[in-house]
MIMAR-488533 format. One record per residue (C-alpha): residue in one letter; x, y, z. Coordinates in steps of 0.2 Angstrom, whole numbers, plus 2048, in hexadecimal, padded with zeros to 3 digits. Example, Ala and Ser with C-alpha at 12.3 -4.5 7.8 and 13.67 -1.06 7.14 Angstrom:
// residues 2
A83E7EA827S8447FB824
***
This chain:
// residues 706
MFA932ED77IFA0337D86DFAC341D90VFAC343DA2DFA2354DA2DF9534DD97LF9233EDA2LF91349DB1SF84353DA8LF7A344DA5VF7B33FDB8RF77351DBDNF67351DB3YF5F346DC0NF6B348DCFPF7235ADD0KF7A354DE1CF84346DD9NF95342DE0EF9F34ADD3AFB0345DDALFAC333DDALFA6333DC8RFB533DDC2GFC1332DCBAFB9322DC4YFB9329DB3AFCC32EDB4YFD131DDBCAFC8312DAFDFCE31DDA1RFE031ADA7MFDE307DAAHFD7304D99EFE430FD90GFEA306D81QFDC2F9D80TFD02F9D71RFC02F1D6DAFBC2E6D5ESFB72F6D54GFC82FED57EFC130BD63PFC930ED74YFC2301D80FFBE30FD8CTFB0314D81HFA6304D87PFA6307D9AVFA131AD97AF93314D8BVF8D308D99AF8D316DA6AF83321D9AIF76313D97LF74313DABTF71325DACEF61323DA1QF5B319DB0RF60327DBCLF6B31CDC7DF75320DD6DF87326DD6AF8E315DDBTF8630CDCDIF8C319DC0AF9E317DC7TF9D304DC6AF98305DB4LFA830FDB0LFB3303DBAHFAA2F3DB6DFB82ECDACTFC72F2DB5IFC92E3DC1EFC62D6DB3DFD02DEDA4TFDD2EADABKFEA2EADB9GFDD2F2DC5TFD92E8DD5YFCB2E7DE1SFD52EEDEFEFDA2FDDE4VFC8300DDFEFC32FFDF1KFD030BDF7LFCC318DEAFFB9317DE8GFB330EDF8HFAD2FDDFDDF9B2FFDF5VFA2302DE3AFB02F5DE5EFA32E8DEALF982ECDDBVFA72ECDCFDFAC2DBDD6GF9A2D5DD4VF9A2DADC2TFAB2D2DBFKFA52C1DC6LF952C2DBBTFA02C6DABNFAB2B7DAFLF9C2ABDAEEF9D2A1D9FLF8B29FD99SF8C28FD90SF7E288D86RF7E278D90EF6F277D9BTF77272DABKF8527FDA9QF7828CDA5AF6E288DB4EF7D289DBFNF8129ADB8FF6F2A0DBBRF7129BDCDKF812A4DCFLF792B3DC6FF6B2B4DD3MF772B2DE1AF812C1DDAMF702CBDD8SF6B2C7DEAKF7A2D0DF0DF772E0DE7LF6B2E1DD9RF752F0DD1VF822E3DCBIF752DCDBFLF702EEDBAVF822F2DB4KF842E1DACLF742E3DA2AF7A2F4D9CDF8A2EDD98RF822DFD8DLF772ECD85HF852F7D7FNF8E2E7D79MF7F2E2D6FRF7E2F3D67TF902F1D61IF8F2DFD5DRF922E1D4BHFA52E3D4EMFA72D1D56RFAB2C1D4DQF9B2B8D46DF9C2A9D52KF9E2B5D60QF8F2BFD5AAF842B0D5AQF8A2AAD6BKF872BBD73AF762BDD6BHF702ACD71EF762B0D83TF6D2C1D81MF5D2B9D7BDF5D2ABD88IF632B4D98YF652C6D97AF562CCD8EPF492C2D98LF532C7DA8AF512D9DA3GF3E2D6DA1RF3C2CDDB1MF442DCDBAGF372E7DB2MF432F0DA5QF382ECD96WF402F9D8BMF512F0D8DRF4A2DFD8ADF422E5D7AEF522ECD74LF5D2DED79EF512D1D71DF512DCD61LF642DDD60AF662CBD63FF582C7D56SF622D1D49VF712C6D4BLF682B5D4DNF5B2B8D3FPF602C7D35DF562C2D25AF462C1D2FRF492D2D38KF4C2DAD27SF3D2D2D20IF322DAD2EMF3A2EBD2CRF362EAD19RF242E6D1DFF232F5D28VF29300D1BVF1C2F9D0ELF0E2FAD1CQF1230DD1EKF12310D0CEF01308D0ASEF830FD1AGF0331ED1FDF0A320D30VEFC31BD3BIF0431FD4CPF01332D4BKEEF32FD46IEEB322D54TEF432DD60DEE933CD5BDED9330D5DIEDE32BD6EEEE233DD73AED1343D6CVEC8336D77MED133BD86EECD34DD83KEBB349D80HEBA341D92GEC434ED9AVED4344D9ETEE534BD9DGEF4341D98QF0133DD8BVF00330D7DFF0F328D75GF0E31BD67RF1B310D5FAF1C301D53KF212F1D5CKF332EAD5BPF372DED4DFF3A2D0D58SF2A2D3D62IF212D1D51WF2B2C2D4CRF272B9D5CKF152BDD5AMF152B6D49QF1D2A6D4FQF122A4D5EKF022A7D54EF0929FD44MF032AFD3AAF0A2B8D2BFF0F2CAD2ESF002D0D23REF42C8D30LEFB2D0D3FSEF12DED45DEF82E4D56IF092EAD50YF072FBD58GF082FFD6AFF0230FD73RF05315D85VEFA322D8EIF0332BD9DTEF6333DAADEF833CDBATEED331DC5EEE831FDC7DED6325DC5DEDA32CDB4CEE131BDAFYED0313DB1REC7323DA9VED2321D9ALECF30ED99GEBC312D99AEBD31FD8CIEC7314D80HEBC305D82QEAD310D7FREB5317D6FWEBC307D68REB72F4D6ASEC32EBD76VECA2DAD71PEC52CCD7CGED22C4D86REDE2D3D84FEDB2DDD94KEE72DCDA3DEE62E7DB2YEF72E8DBAIEF22F6DC5SEE72ECDD0QEF22DDDCEPF042E3DCCKF122D8DC6TF1F2D3DD3NF2C2DFDCCGF212EEDD0YF1A2F0DBERF082F8DBESEFF2FCDAEIEEE2F9DA6HEF02EFD95TEE22EED88TEE02EBD76VED32F3D6BSECD2F3D59GED2305D54RED430FD44DECF305D35GECD2F5D3FKEDF2F4D44REE32EDD55VEEB2F9D61EEF32F4D71VEF2302D7EQEFB303D8FIEF430FD9CREFE315DACTF02323DB7RF1332DDB6QF19324DC5MF14313DBFHF1D317DAEEF2D31BDB7VF2D30ADBFAF27302DAFEF3730ADA6SF43306DB4GF3C2F6DBCVF452F1DCCAF522FEDC8AF4630CDCDHF4B308DDFWF5B311DDCSF5531FDD0YF58331DD5KF4E341DD1DF55352DD5GF6334CDE0VF59340DECRF5432EDEAAF4332EDE1VF35328DEDNF2A31EDE1PF1C315DEAFF1C308DDCAF2F304DDCVF322F3DE3DF3F2EFDF1PF4C2E5DE8AF4F2DADF7KF3D2D5DF8WF3C2D3DE5LF4B2C7DE5AF432BDDF4SF332BBDEALF3D2B6DDASF482A9DE4EF392A1DEERF34296DDFFF46290DDCEF4A28ADEEMF41279DEBAF4C275DDCEF56265DDFDF62267DD0HF68273DC3DF5C26EDB6EF4D271DC1FF54282DC7LF56287DB5EF45282DB1HF3F28DDBFVF4929CDB9KF4329BDA7MF31298DACEF322A7DB8MF3B2B2DACYF302AFD9CAF1F2AEDA5DF112BADA2QF062B9DB1VEF52B3DB4FEEB2B7DC4CEDF2AADCAFED52A9DDATED329BDE7PEC1298DEDKEC52A3DFCGECA2B1DF1DEDD2B0DF3VEE72B5DE4VEF32A8DDCKEFF2AEDCFLF042A2DC0PF0C2A4DAFKF022A5DA0GEFD294D99AEFB28DDABTEEE27FDAFPEE427ADBELEF326EDC2DEFF27DDC3FEF2285DCEAEF2276DDAYF05275DDBAF06288DDEIEFB285DEEHF04277DF5TF0E268DEDRF0325CDF7IEF3264DEFGEFB262DDEHF0024FDE0SEEE24BDE6CEE5255DD9VED724BDCFGECD259DC8AEC926CDC8KEBB278DC7VEBE289DBEDEB0296DC2GEA6288DC9IEA727DDB9REB126CDB9VEBF26DDACPECD262DA6LEDD264DAFWEE626AD9FTEDA279D9DREE4289D9BLEDF296DA9KEDB2A8DA6NEDC2B8DB0GECF2BADBEQEC92A8DBESEC429FDCEVECC28EDD0EEC7280DDCIED2270DDDIECA25FDE0TED6253DE9AED5240DEEEEDF235DF9GEEA229DF0QEEB233DE0SEFD236DD9PF0423FDCAQF03238DB9AF12239DADTF08243DA1WF05251DADIF17257DA9DF1025CD98IF01264D9FVF08270DACAF11280DA7TF1B285DB7GF2C27FDBCRF2627CDCEAF1926FDC8KF24267DBCAF32264DC9AF2625DDD6IF1E251DCARF2F24BDC4RF35249DD5LF2723EDDALF27234DCARF3A231DCCEF3722ADDEEF2921FDD8DF32218DC8RF44219DCFGF48207DCFRF42204DBDYF4B214DB8IF5B20EDC0RF5B1FDDB7LF57206DA6GF65212DAAQF72204DADEF6E1FDD9CLF7020DD93AF80212D9DRF87201D99VF85203D86AF8B215D86FF9B211D90EF9F202D85HF9D20DD76VFAE215D7CGFB6205D82KFB2209D95KFA7200DA2AF9A208DACTFA1204DBDEF9A209DCDKFA9215DD0AFA721DDBFLF95220DC2KF98228DD3TFA6233DCBAF9A239DBDAF8C23CDCARF98247DD4TF9E250DC5MF8B253DC0SF87259DD2LF7C24ADD5PF7C241DE6DF8122FDE0GF82223DD2DF7021CDD5EF6922EDD2LF7322FDC2LF6D21FDBBAF5B224DC0RF5D234DB7IF6422BDA7GF5621EDA8AF4922DDAATF51235D9AEF55245DA4IF68242DA0SF6F239D91AF7B22AD94RF87232D86EF87242D91VF8D238DA0VF9B230D95AFA0240D8ETFA2247DA0LFAE23ADA5YFB7237D94PFB5246D89EFC5243D80LFC0231D7CVFAF236D75RFB7244D6BAFC5238D64RFB822BD60DFAE237D56EFBD23DD4DEFC522CD49EFB5226D41GFB5234D35VFA623FD3BKFAE24FD35RFB2247D24AFA1240D21VF9B24DD14IFA3253D04GFA0264CFDLFA126ED0DPFAB27ED0DGFBD27CD15GFBD27AD27AFAA279D29EFA426BD34VF9625FD31NF86267D39RF7625DD36AF65266D37QF5B25ED46CF4B261D3DCF4E253D31QF5E24BD37PF65245D27VF71235D27PF7D22ED1AGF74226D0BEF67235D0BRF68243CFFIF6D253D07VF70266D04GF7A272D0EVF71282D13PF7C291D1AYF76299D2AKF7D2AAD2FGF8A2A8D3DRF88295D3DGF8F28ED2DPF86282D21IF79276D29LF75265D20HF62262D1CAF5B253D14IF55258D02DF43253D07CF4325ED18PF33268D1AAF3E276D21LF46279D10AF35280D09DF3828FD15LF49292D0FDF45292CFCAF4A2A4CFBMF5C2A0CFFAF5D291CF3DF6B29ACE9DF76299CF8WF73286CFBIF8327BCFADF8326BCF0VF8A25ECFCHF8924BCFEWF8F23DD0ATF9F234D08EF9E223D01GFA2213D0CRF9E20FD1DHF9A21DD2AAF9C21DD3DAF8C21AD47VF8C22BD4EHF7D233D44NF6F237D50VF5D234D4ATF4D235D55IF40227D53NF2E228D5AIF28218D62TF18213D69MF19203D74SF0F1F9D81NF111FED92DF161EDD99KF241E7DA4GF341E5D9AVF2E1ECD89LF391FCD8AGF491F1D8FRF461E5D81IF441F3D74CF551FBD7ATF5D1EAD78LF561E8D67IF5E1F9D62GF6E1F4D6AEF6E1E3D60QF6E1EED50NF7E1F6D56AF75207D59NF78211D68IF6A219D72SF6F22BD76DF5F231D7ELF4D22DD82HF3E239D84FF2D233D8AIF1F23DD81DF10234D88RF0E226D95KEFD21ED97PEF820FDA0DEF8204D91FF0620CD86FF16217D85RF1A223D78LF2C229D78LF3A230D6DVF4A226D6CDF5A22ED65IF65221D5DEF76223D55VF7721AD44RF83218D36DF7821CD27AF6621BD20EF68208D1EHF6D206D30LF5F210D35FF53206D2BAF591F6D33VF571FDD45MF45202D41MF411F2D39AF471E8D48VF3D1F3D54EF2D1F4D4AAF2D1E1D49DF2B1DFD5CSF191DAD61DF181E7D6EVF1C1F6D63AF0C1FED5CTF1420CD51LF25212D4CEF2B220D41RF3922BD3EFF3623CD48RF3824CD3EDF3425CD47LF3426ED3FDF35275D50RF4826FD50RF4C278D40PF5B283D41
***
């Protein structure tokens, strides 16, 4: 464990004028408060807050933030109180510690609505003082570094939270190094076999071609020397998760990936950055579409750099980032650079972003969200987005996420422009509305009076703002029809547990789910934004749970290890009557796959670990969810009639999702609950026999595999 003198030495390296009394006092107080407490590893608990403080010294943060790191668990986990911390260390530190405590107490659930509410609270806490989230990120980083000492289920939960929330948040704040490490640590928990496989392939690659990083570094330095530019060159292999993500996105094997190495050039001036760029492009061939100039168009978190990819030594693709030293400091610290110190004074970096302005720009897109789901969609879109910069005909810049279309561009200008859009010109040429925009393109939106959004637009747009605006208008236009459909779905779901969907019950459920009234709840059910089963579970969780247990859901399979629950793979959704196999997944227990599931081909290497299981004989409960894909006529009453047909076969509809809506047909996915394969066949036969059903098939999707 780092002692107080070593910690003070780390702080003095960048802040010789630090408040030594404050830091010594915080260290001593936290040590005393945590006395006797231990971590899962058996180490004294106090090793954790000290490690968090040390991580923050790498960001050269101010004394109050370092003191907060030492004290961040005292209010939550010890007999320490807010008033005592305020009395000993001042109001500023006490507020920061209280903010971190409140963030820690947020239960980050996997349920979307809860997660959205937590995001909202998280942003509220950030808006008060951004240093709160800096301490929380460092706290999560140290916990992930020591995660191997936790229970398996706890490891999986923390890793999912890290991958979904903390890693992208670190990236959005400009702390890319932290995002990379958090993602890789979570990856090692969630998919250890894939990570080990990539590491092994790296070793093989190095044996075959040698360590290419020093060679390419020498090549770049030689080019810079030839053109009279001074600077430093750093090279590295990309993180295993970054490589894995690229393999998944491009659907490539490791052997076909070429740009697995990254290099960074740090220069003295901005002019030198462009001189280095010219020298590199003159020496090696640039890869089309892989050039980004974040110096002339900085990211909102202050990030500035030039990115280019070239075909370097032996034809290997090499990614090069070029920036000045000041730009590099902001690239390493992101928004945290606002508080960094150098030689005892606050570092004045012209590229550091004012946290208040950054938060205002981040929150601007979220203000229009009407409910939790829309807010969460905005947040995720903003966090994960790589930006594209396009121009209006007048030359104004519009920032959009990668993959955005002319429709997104229209909605980014104004919701009214988006609603009335009938076409677009990109660089003067008429293009389809689903065209993906590229950096630097000029976009002209063509509008017409009387035009209104199509339902298929939701699948075309990429931004949360556009999706939310389209959904709102469609919901208003189709509200009456959605309410009627929602009433029927709610009636069936409530009867499933012996209850009635009364007006009072629906109002209570709406209030619980933060919706204005029962009609809005029914409209959401009818529009498939909320499932009727979820509404029932909100009001009667015990009834839903009891019914499942009474009907033997947990005893439906023979051969599972003791205590293991029935967990069906969503890629194939096996039901009683079909042959199944149990596949163990680290941290999740065995998952049941149908014996003919295509996903098993990718798991062949684990075949020795598969478990021989089979369904129990006799009648099963109608609780096994299966998705069917239906294409039907877009005529009045057809959808209601199909729902009735399914109900007549004693199968419950748990969810509906429209894939495509055209003037003449619907295509939708329907989740139904059946007893077994025979029951599923009967439902499908009854639906397929309807004259307005064009096609019907069981939906199986490898994207849903565990």
